[in-house]
BALORO-939260 format. One record per residue: residue number from 1; residue in three letters; chain; y, x, z of N, C-alpha, C, CB in turn. Coordinates in nm, 2 decimals. Glycine has a CB too. Layout:
// BALORO-939260
{NUM; "ALA"; "A"; {Y; X; Z}; {Y; X; Z}; {Y; X; Z}; {Y; X; Z}}
...
END
This chain:
// BALORO-939260
{1; "MET"; "A"; {-0.46; 1.15; 0.51}; {-0.35; 1.09; 0.53}; {-0.32; 1.03; 0.45}; {-0.27; 1.13; 0.57}}
{2; "LEU"; "A"; {-0.26; 0.91; 0.47}; {-0.15; 0.84; 0.37}; {-0.01; 0.86; 0.32}; {-0.12; 0.74; 0.42}}
{3; "THR"; "A"; {0.02; 0.92; 0.40}; {0.21; 0.96; 0.43}; {0.23; 1.05; 0.53}; {0.30; 0.82; 0.50}}
{4; "ASP"; "A"; {0.30; 1.14; 0.47}; {0.40; 1.22; 0.60}; {0.52; 1.18; 0.57}; {0.40; 1.40; 0.61}}
{5; "GLN"; "A"; {0.58; 1.13; 0.46}; {0.71; 1.08; 0.47}; {0.76; 1.03; 0.56}; {0.75; 1.02; 0.40}}
{6; "VAL"; "A"; {0.90; 1.07; 0.62}; {0.98; 1.04; 0.69}; {1.06; 0.90; 0.66}; {1.04; 1.15; 0.69}}
{7; "TYR"; "A"; {1.05; 0.80; 0.75}; {1.13; 0.70; 0.68}; {1.24; 0.64; 0.80}; {1.02; 0.58; 0.62}}
{8; "GLY"; "A"; {1.36; 0.57; 0.73}; {1.45; 0.54; 0.79}; {1.42; 0.40; 0.87}; {1.56; 0.53; 0.72}}
{9; "ARG"; "A"; {1.47; 0.36; 0.97}; {1.47; 0.20; 1.03}; {1.43; 0.12; 0.91}; {1.63; 0.14; 1.08}}
{10; "GLY"; "A"; {1.38; 0.01; 0.98}; {1.36; -0.12; 0.91}; {1.21; -0.15; 0.87}; {1.45; -0.12; 0.77}}
{11; "VAL"; "A"; {1.19; -0.21; 0.80}; {1.07; -0.27; 0.77}; {1.01; -0.19; 0.65}; {1.09; -0.42; 0.74}}
{12; "HIS"; "A"; {0.88; -0.14; 0.67}; {0.80; -0.04; 0.55}; {0.69; -0.09; 0.50}; {0.75; 0.09; 0.59}}
{13; "THR"; "A"; {0.65; -0.10; 0.38}; {0.51; -0.14; 0.34}; {0.41; -0.02; 0.27}; {0.52; -0.27; 0.22}}
{14; "LEU"; "A"; {0.32; -0.02; 0.30}; {0.22; 0.13; 0.26}; {0.10; 0.04; 0.19}; {0.14; 0.25; 0.42}}
{15; "HIS"; "A"; {0.07; 0.08; 0.04}; {-0.01; 0.06; 0.01}; {-0.14; 0.16; -0.03}; {0.03; 0.02; -0.05}}
{16; "TRP"; "A"; {-0.27; 0.11; 0.00}; {-0.36; 0.23; 0.01}; {-0.49; 0.17; -0.09}; {-0.40; 0.26; 0.19}}
{17; "GLU"; "A"; {-0.48; 0.26; -0.19}; {-0.60; 0.25; -0.29}; {-0.70; 0.29; -0.27}; {-0.59; 0.31; -0.39}}
{18; "ALA"; "A"; {-0.83; 0.25; -0.19}; {-0.91; 0.24; -0.15}; {-1.05; 0.26; -0.25}; {-0.87; 0.14; -0.10}}
{19; "VAL"; "A"; {-1.02; 0.32; -0.35}; {-1.13; 0.28; -0.43}; {-1.24; 0.42; -0.41}; {-1.08; 0.24; -0.60}}
{20; "ASP"; "A"; {-1.18; 0.51; -0.39}; {-1.30; 0.62; -0.34}; {-1.30; 0.65; -0.21}; {-1.28; 0.75; -0.39}}
{21; "VAL"; "A"; {-1.31; 0.55; -0.12}; {-1.39; 0.54; 0.00}; {-1.47; 0.43; 0.07}; {-1.33; 0.58; 0.08}}
{22; "ALA"; "A"; {-1.54; 0.44; 0.10}; {-1.67; 0.38; 0.16}; {-1.61; 0.27; 0.26}; {-1.78; 0.50; 0.25}}
{23; "SER"; "A"; {-1.68; 0.13; 0.21}; {-1.71; 0.02; 0.30}; {-1.71; 0.07; 0.45}; {-1.85; -0.04; 0.27}}
{24; "GLY"; "A"; {-1.65; 0.00; 0.55}; {-1.64; 0.04; 0.69}; {-1.56; 0.04; 0.82}; {-1.66; 0.12; 0.68}}
{25; "THR"; "A"; {-1.52; 0.10; 0.90}; {-1.46; 0.08; 1.01}; {-1.38; 0.19; 1.00}; {-1.53; 0.06; 1.12}}
{26; "TYR"; "A"; {-1.20; 0.18; 1.01}; {-1.14; 0.29; 0.99}; {-1.00; 0.27; 1.10}; {-1.11; 0.32; 0.83}}
{27; "PHE"; "A"; {-0.97; 0.43; 1.13}; {-0.86; 0.40; 1.25}; {-0.76; 0.43; 1.19}; {-0.86; 0.47; 1.38}}
{28; "TYR"; "A"; {-0.63; 0.38; 1.25}; {-0.50; 0.44; 1.18}; {-0.41; 0.42; 1.32}; {-0.44; 0.34; 1.01}}
{29; "ARG"; "A"; {-0.31; 0.51; 1.27}; {-0.21; 0.54; 1.38}; {-0.07; 0.51; 1.32}; {-0.21; 0.70; 1.44}}
{30; "LEU"; "A"; {0.00; 0.49; 1.39}; {0.20; 0.50; 1.37}; {0.24; 0.59; 1.48}; {0.31; 0.31; 1.39}}
{31; "GLU"; "A"; {0.29; 0.65; 1.44}; {0.37; 0.77; 1.50}; {0.53; 0.78; 1.47}; {0.32; 0.90; 1.43}}
{32; "SER"; "A"; {0.59; 0.82; 1.60}; {0.75; 0.82; 1.57}; {0.82; 0.92; 1.66}; {0.83; 0.66; 1.60}}
{33; "GLY"; "A"; {0.88; 1.02; 1.61}; {0.94; 1.14; 1.66}; {0.80; 1.18; 1.77}; {1.12; 1.10; 1.76}}
{34; "GLY"; "A"; {0.69; 1.21; 1.67}; {0.58; 1.31; 1.71}; {0.49; 1.24; 1.83}; {0.64; 1.46; 1.75}}
{35; "LYS"; "A"; {0.53; 1.12; 1.85}; {0.48; 1.02; 1.94}; {0.39; 0.89; 1.92}; {0.59; 0.97; 2.00}}
{36; "LEU"; "A"; {0.27; 0.87; 1.99}; {0.19; 0.80; 1.89}; {0.23; 0.67; 1.95}; {0.05; 0.84; 1.88}}
{37; "ILE"; "A"; {0.26; 0.55; 1.87}; {0.34; 0.42; 1.90}; {0.23; 0.32; 1.88}; {0.48; 0.40; 1.81}}
{38; "GLN"; "A"; {0.17; 0.31; 1.79}; {0.01; 0.23; 1.81}; {-0.09; 0.29; 1.72}; {0.02; 0.05; 1.76}}
{39; "MET"; "A"; {-0.22; 0.24; 1.80}; {-0.35; 0.30; 1.70}; {-0.40; 0.15; 1.70}; {-0.48; 0.44; 1.78}}
{40; "GLN"; "A"; {-0.47; 0.14; 1.59}; {-0.57; 0.03; 1.55}; {-0.68; 0.08; 1.45}; {-0.49; -0.09; 1.47}}
{41; "THR"; "A"; {-0.79; -0.02; 1.45}; {-0.84; -0.01; 1.37}; {-0.84; -0.11; 1.21}; {-0.91; 0.00; 1.43}}
{42; "MET"; "A"; {-0.92; -0.08; 1.11}; {-0.92; -0.17; 1.02}; {-1.02; -0.14; 0.95}; {-0.81; -0.19; 0.95}}
{43; "THR"; "A"; {-1.09; -0.29; 0.92}; {-1.24; -0.27; 0.87}; {-1.22; -0.31; 0.72}; {-1.36; -0.36; 0.96}}
{44; "LEU"; "A"; {-1.28; -0.20; 0.63}; {-1.28; -0.22; 0.48}; {-1.40; -0.28; 0.44}; {-1.27; -0.11; 0.40}}
{45; "ILE"; "A"; {-1.39; -0.38; 0.36}; {-1.57; -0.43; 0.29}; {-1.50; -0.45; 0.13}; {-1.66; -0.64; 0.39}}
{46; "LYS"; "A"; {-1.61; -0.40; 0.09}; {-1.61; -0.38; -0.03}; {-1.72; -0.51; -0.11}; {-1.63; -0.23; -0.04}}
END
């Protein structure tokens, strides 16, 4: 989990230090109010 912090309205940026993880495809999801808002894939290439 990258964060479980509650954010207010607006635009937010989260920086992921991927030093200790392998290259590959990762899934990430955005939730609001306990509901899934968006789920996508991200490819990490080192």
